[in-house]
Residue frames as qw, qx, qy, qz and C-alpha x, y, z in Angstrom:
[[0.557, -0.076, -0.020, 0.826, 81.03, 98.44, 97.52],
 [0.026, 0.967, 0.252, -0.022, 80.23, 102.09, 98.32],
 [0.594, -0.311, 0.159, 0.725, 82.93, 104.40, 97.11],
 [0.140, 0.822, 0.003, -0.552, 83.68, 107.67, 95.47],
 [0.748, 0.309, 0.435, 0.395, 84.17, 106.70, 91.79],
 [0.271, 0.951, 0.083, 0.126, 84.48, 110.36, 91.04],
 [0.350, -0.820, 0.424, 0.159, 87.71, 110.40, 92.91],
 [0.651, -0.145, 0.636, 0.389, 88.96, 107.76, 90.48],
 [0.525, 0.752, 0.356, 0.178, 88.13, 109.99, 87.44],
 [0.503, -0.033, 0.118, 0.856, 90.67, 112.26, 85.76],
 [0.140, 0.825, 0.304, -0.455, 89.53, 115.89, 85.92],
 [0.506, 0.306, 0.379, 0.712, 89.75, 117.61, 82.68],
 [0.065, -0.841, -0.282, -0.457, 87.75, 120.74, 83.70],
 [0.117, 0.419, -0.438, 0.787, 88.46, 123.36, 86.36],
 [0.209, -0.368, -0.789, 0.445, 86.96, 123.76, 89.77],
 [0.115, -0.773, -0.470, -0.410, 83.71, 125.75, 90.50],
 [0.108, -0.718, 0.217, -0.653, 83.52, 128.54, 92.92],
 [0.780, -0.512, 0.172, -0.315, 82.94, 126.02, 95.77],
 [0.201, -0.619, 0.758, 0.040, 86.02, 124.01, 94.84],
 [0.766, 0.113, 0.625, -0.102, 84.18, 121.11, 93.30],
 [0.257, -0.131, 0.709, 0.643, 85.07, 119.88, 89.93],
 [0.450, 0.539, 0.191, -0.686, 82.73, 121.38, 87.34],
 [0.485, 0.222, 0.733, 0.421, 81.48, 119.92, 84.17],
 [0.211, 0.691, 0.077, -0.687, 80.80, 122.82, 81.74],
 [0.722, 0.652, 0.232, -0.008, 80.65, 123.60, 78.04],
 [0.556, -0.262, 0.371, 0.696, 83.72, 123.77, 76.00],
 [0.099, 0.371, -0.348, -0.855, 83.89, 125.62, 72.67],
 [0.460, 0.028, -0.632, -0.623, 80.88, 125.01, 70.53],
 [0.829, -0.263, -0.121, -0.479, 78.60, 122.16, 71.46],
 [0.673, 0.162, -0.664, 0.283, 81.45, 119.92, 72.75],
 [0.620, -0.737, -0.010, -0.267, 81.02, 119.30, 76.44],
 [0.034, 0.594, -0.726, 0.344, 83.97, 119.11, 78.94],
 [0.931, -0.249, -0.203, -0.175, 84.04, 115.66, 80.60],
 [0.434, -0.623, 0.647, -0.070, 86.30, 113.44, 82.74],
 [0.723, 0.278, -0.604, -0.190, 87.95, 110.25, 81.65],
 [0.900, -0.427, 0.065, -0.059, 88.23, 107.13, 83.81],
 [0.202, -0.684, 0.687, 0.138, 91.62, 106.03, 84.78],
 [0.509, 0.356, -0.713, -0.324, 92.96, 103.41, 82.61],
 [0.304, 0.006, -0.944, 0.127, 91.39, 99.93, 83.39],
 [0.215, 0.018, 0.597, -0.773, 88.73, 101.20, 85.67],
 [0.713, 0.123, -0.135, -0.677, 85.66, 100.46, 83.54],
 [0.661, 0.190, -0.723, -0.064, 86.96, 96.83, 83.31],
 [0.147, 0.084, -0.772, 0.613, 87.64, 96.67, 86.94],
 [0.465, 0.021, 0.233, -0.854, 84.02, 97.90, 87.60],
 [0.788, 0.145, -0.350, -0.485, 82.64, 95.25, 85.33],
 [0.488, 0.177, -0.834, 0.189, 84.86, 92.44, 86.87],
 [0.083, -0.131, -0.761, 0.630, 83.28, 93.18, 90.33],
 [0.342, -0.191, -0.322, -0.862, 79.80, 93.83, 88.91],
 [0.589, -0.325, -0.736, -0.070, 78.20, 91.14, 91.23],
 [0.355, -0.328, -0.486, 0.728, 78.88, 93.51, 94.14],
 [0.042, 0.917, 0.391, 0.071, 76.37, 96.36, 94.62],
 [0.453, 0.158, -0.030, 0.877, 78.24, 99.66, 93.88],
 [0.120, -0.923, -0.359, 0.068, 77.39, 103.09, 95.41],
 [0.483, 0.349, -0.067, 0.800, 78.99, 106.39, 95.28],
 [0.310, -0.882, -0.279, 0.222, 79.31, 109.07, 97.95],
 [0.579, 0.224, 0.140, 0.771, 81.07, 112.16, 96.67],
 [0.137, -0.609, -0.159, 0.765, 81.67, 115.88, 97.03],
 [0.017, -0.016, 0.563, 0.826, 80.80, 116.20, 93.41],
 [0.563, 0.151, 0.148, -0.799, 77.18, 116.74, 92.21],
 [0.652, 0.151, 0.728, -0.147, 74.94, 113.77, 91.48],
 [0.659, 0.719, 0.086, -0.202, 74.26, 115.05, 87.93],
 [0.229, 0.765, -0.581, -0.160, 77.95, 115.25, 87.13],
 [0.372, -0.320, 0.870, -0.052, 78.62, 111.81, 88.53],
 [0.700, 0.354, 0.581, -0.216, 75.72, 110.24, 86.74],
 [0.560, 0.792, -0.090, -0.226, 76.77, 111.84, 83.48],
 [0.088, 0.661, -0.738, -0.101, 80.29, 110.53, 83.62],
 [0.523, -0.077, 0.839, -0.127, 79.03, 107.04, 84.52],
 [0.697, 0.578, 0.354, -0.232, 76.70, 107.07, 81.65],
 [0.372, 0.815, -0.382, -0.226, 79.40, 108.44, 79.25],
 [0.041, 0.507, -0.861, -0.007, 81.64, 105.53, 80.14],
 [0.755, -0.038, -0.511, -0.409, 78.79, 102.92, 80.12],
 [0.305, 0.067, -0.825, 0.471, 79.29, 101.94, 83.77],
 [0.365, -0.262, 0.186, -0.874, 76.12, 103.54, 85.11],
 [0.776, -0.195, -0.437, -0.411, 74.19, 100.23, 85.25],
 [0.668, -0.048, -0.660, 0.340, 76.45, 98.98, 88.09],
 [0.139, 0.113, -0.459, 0.870, 75.82, 101.78, 90.36],
 [0.267, -0.547, -0.789, -0.082, 72.68, 101.35, 92.48],
 [0.285, -0.881, -0.337, 0.173, 73.07, 104.57, 94.31],
 [0.472, 0.329, -0.051, 0.816, 74.87, 107.94, 93.78],
 [0.355, -0.839, -0.354, 0.212, 74.91, 110.48, 96.58],
 [0.480, 0.435, -0.047, 0.761, 76.54, 113.81, 95.70],
 [0.192, -0.100, -0.383, 0.898, 77.05, 117.07, 97.76],
 [0.305, -0.136, -0.179, -0.925, 73.69, 118.25, 96.57],
 [0.628, -0.295, -0.665, -0.276, 71.87, 115.37, 98.12],
 [0.619, -0.437, -0.510, 0.407, 72.79, 116.13, 101.69],
 [0.163, -0.976, -0.138, -0.038, 72.64, 119.31, 103.80],
 [0.393, 0.776, -0.346, 0.353, 75.86, 121.43, 103.68],
 [0.345, -0.663, 0.557, -0.363, 76.60, 120.76, 107.35],
 [0.859, -0.151, 0.467, -0.148, 76.44, 117.11, 106.68],
 [0.641, 0.664, -0.385, -0.025, 78.95, 116.86, 103.84],
 [0.908, -0.014, -0.295, 0.296, 81.79, 114.33, 104.20],
 [0.280, 0.171, -0.941, 0.087, 83.27, 113.41, 106.57],
 [0.542, -0.035, 0.465, -0.699, 79.81, 113.34, 108.25],
 [0.216, 0.008, 0.965, 0.150, 78.31, 109.85, 107.60],
 [0.536, 0.451, 0.365, -0.613, 74.87, 111.19, 106.33],
 [0.557, 0.513, -0.419, -0.501, 75.71, 110.63, 102.67],
 [0.126, 0.250, -0.960, -0.010, 76.95, 107.13, 103.40],
 [0.319, 0.235, 0.790, -0.467, 73.67, 106.27, 105.32],
 [0.527, 0.550, 0.042, -0.646, 71.63, 107.83, 102.53],
 [0.387, 0.471, -0.707, -0.359, 73.54, 105.65, 99.98],
 [0.011, -0.090, 0.985, -0.147, 73.14, 102.42, 101.81],
 [0.407, 0.361, 0.614, -0.572, 69.49, 102.98, 102.49],
 [0.521, 0.559, -0.213, -0.609, 68.95, 103.65, 98.94],
 [0.321, 0.391, -0.840, -0.197, 70.77, 100.49, 97.88],
 [0.252, -0.014, -0.956, 0.150, 69.49, 98.06, 100.51],
 [0.473, -0.588, -0.496, -0.429, 66.51, 99.66, 102.18],
 [0.631, -0.775, -0.028, 0.019, 68.45, 99.91, 105.41],
 [0.255, 0.810, -0.488, 0.201, 71.98, 100.84, 106.41],
 [0.524, -0.573, 0.581, -0.245, 72.59, 98.35, 109.16],
 [0.813, -0.136, 0.565, 0.026, 74.25, 94.91, 109.15],
 [0.694, 0.717, -0.059, 0.035, 76.37, 95.62, 106.05],
 [0.667, -0.368, 0.324, 0.561, 79.97, 94.95, 105.18],
 [0.531, 0.829, 0.160, 0.075, 81.32, 97.47, 102.76],
 [0.641, -0.061, 0.152, 0.750, 84.57, 98.81, 101.17],
 [0.096, 0.969, 0.151, -0.170, 84.83, 102.58, 101.10],
 [0.725, 0.130, 0.192, 0.649, 87.53, 103.73, 98.63],
 [0.054, 0.986, 0.148, -0.063, 88.85, 107.23, 98.71],
 [0.717, 0.312, -0.089, 0.617, 91.94, 109.34, 97.97],
 [0.009, -0.685, 0.187, -0.704, 91.71, 111.85, 100.70],
 [0.162, 0.105, -0.788, 0.585, 92.16, 111.80, 104.37],
 [0.474, -0.001, 0.270, -0.838, 88.56, 112.99, 104.87],
 [0.774, 0.056, -0.486, -0.402, 87.42, 109.74, 103.06],
 [0.451, 0.039, -0.828, 0.331, 89.13, 107.72, 105.81],
 [0.104, 0.018, 0.550, -0.828, 87.43, 109.77, 108.49],
 [0.641, 0.042, -0.195, -0.741, 84.07, 109.47, 106.59],
 [0.665, 0.050, -0.738, -0.100, 84.57, 105.60, 106.69],
 [0.241, 0.036, -0.731, 0.637, 85.25, 105.83, 110.34],
 [0.339, 0.062, 0.289, -0.893, 82.24, 107.94, 111.10],
 [0.715, 0.042, -0.430, -0.549, 80.05, 105.63, 108.98],
 [0.579, -0.007, -0.800, 0.156, 81.26, 102.63, 111.04],
 [0.051, -0.018, -0.670, 0.740, 80.60, 104.34, 114.25],
 [0.520, 0.078, 0.007, -0.851, 77.00, 105.06, 113.17],
 [0.738, 0.088, -0.555, -0.375, 76.40, 101.68, 111.74],
 [0.682, -0.521, 0.365, -0.360, 77.70, 99.95, 114.83],
 [0.349, -0.440, 0.826, 0.045, 79.28, 96.48, 115.54],
 [0.741, 0.268, 0.610, -0.079, 76.92, 94.53, 113.21],
 [0.614, 0.788, 0.014, 0.041, 78.43, 96.33, 110.20],
 [0.676, -0.321, 0.311, 0.586, 81.97, 96.50, 108.88],
 [0.404, 0.913, 0.003, -0.054, 83.31, 99.51, 106.95],
 [0.788, -0.165, 0.237, 0.543, 86.76, 98.88, 105.38],
 [0.158, 0.933, -0.085, -0.311, 88.52, 102.01, 104.42],
 [0.818, 0.159, 0.310, 0.457, 90.79, 101.89, 101.37],
 [0.013, -0.865, 0.104, 0.490, 93.01, 104.69, 100.39],
 [0.780, 0.403, 0.309, 0.366, 94.08, 104.94, 96.77],
 [0.375, -0.542, 0.148, 0.738, 97.05, 107.20, 95.97],
 [0.385, 0.605, 0.512, 0.473, 95.36, 108.87, 93.08],
 [0.038, -0.936, -0.189, -0.294, 95.11, 112.72, 92.60],
 [0.356, 0.582, -0.439, 0.584, 98.53, 113.16, 94.13],
 [0.706, -0.616, 0.003, -0.350, 97.44, 111.97, 97.50],
 [0.299, 0.497, -0.713, 0.394, 99.92, 110.78, 100.16],
 [0.779, -0.467, -0.286, -0.304, 98.09, 108.30, 102.46],
 [0.758, -0.051, -0.442, 0.477, 101.35, 107.53, 104.28],
 [0.184, 0.217, -0.243, 0.927, 101.33, 111.22, 105.54],
 [0.470, -0.522, -0.353, -0.618, 97.76, 111.13, 106.85],
 [0.221, -0.348, 0.640, -0.648, 96.95, 111.28, 110.48],
 [0.797, 0.058, 0.357, -0.484, 93.99, 109.07, 109.98],
 [0.033, -0.335, 0.885, 0.321, 95.23, 105.68, 108.56],
 [0.783, 0.134, -0.229, -0.562, 93.01, 103.57, 106.36],
 [0.890, -0.164, 0.409, -0.114, 92.61, 99.85, 106.82],
 [0.798, 0.163, 0.388, 0.432, 94.42, 99.47, 103.51],
 [0.004, -0.824, 0.236, 0.514, 96.87, 101.78, 101.72],
 [0.645, 0.060, 0.680, 0.343, 97.19, 100.54, 98.27],
 [0.145, 0.497, -0.284, -0.807, 97.68, 102.00, 94.76],
 [0.240, 0.034, -0.829, -0.503, 96.24, 99.03, 92.76],
 [0.615, -0.077, 0.177, -0.765, 92.50, 98.79, 93.26],
 [0.797, 0.131, -0.512, -0.294, 92.17, 95.26, 91.75],
 [0.446, 0.170, -0.804, 0.354, 94.46, 93.70, 94.42],
 [0.204, -0.087, 0.573, -0.789, 92.43, 95.16, 97.37],
 [0.731, 0.034, -0.047, -0.680, 89.06, 94.15, 95.92],
 [0.707, 0.187, -0.668, -0.140, 90.38, 90.66, 95.24],
 [0.123, 0.126, -0.825, 0.537, 90.96, 90.18, 99.11],
 [0.315, 0.159, 0.558, -0.751, 87.32, 90.88, 99.78],
 [0.685, 0.461, 0.143, -0.546, 85.20, 90.14, 96.71],
 [0.601, 0.042, 0.740, 0.298, 84.97, 87.38, 94.22],
 [0.116, 0.302, -0.447, -0.834, 85.19, 88.61, 90.50],
 [0.720, 0.320, 0.084, -0.610, 82.13, 88.08, 88.37],
 [0.607, 0.453, -0.600, -0.258, 84.06, 85.79, 86.07],
 [0.187, 0.264, -0.912, 0.252, 84.82, 83.41, 88.91],
 [0.455, 0.023, 0.577, -0.678, 81.18, 82.92, 90.11]]
């Protein structure tokens, strides 16, 4: 599964000058952070047998920090942030997705993956990735209605529009406990 876990994190801090969520220092030595949506860490563990990757408009450092903070970093084989691809190749350009897949598997082709996002640009990213990967691969776009998104109003429709992540993953993936 390649998907933007950061999109499934509750932002606690503000945005930086470029509009990305920033992790910074709070008063004293306490660091601002994000918390996972309720049940997300357990969901990640449930589907731990599936390779996980992240393609995000957040920085790789911030993503890895949050993953480690919530003890879910071991299940993510690749993290690609905005700082890992040239500015002209940020989402919805498929460059980050290709980089993530190549990092995880050595090659990007002949893969089936679920890409989960909460913005219309994530649907377009999944489509662009599918186009580049070709007919021997399958990119399933899933829209999650987090962060006040409204997938039903998007011009680009995802393959699935669902608010409960566990339900959609169960259609495609066998949980670790059942293997």
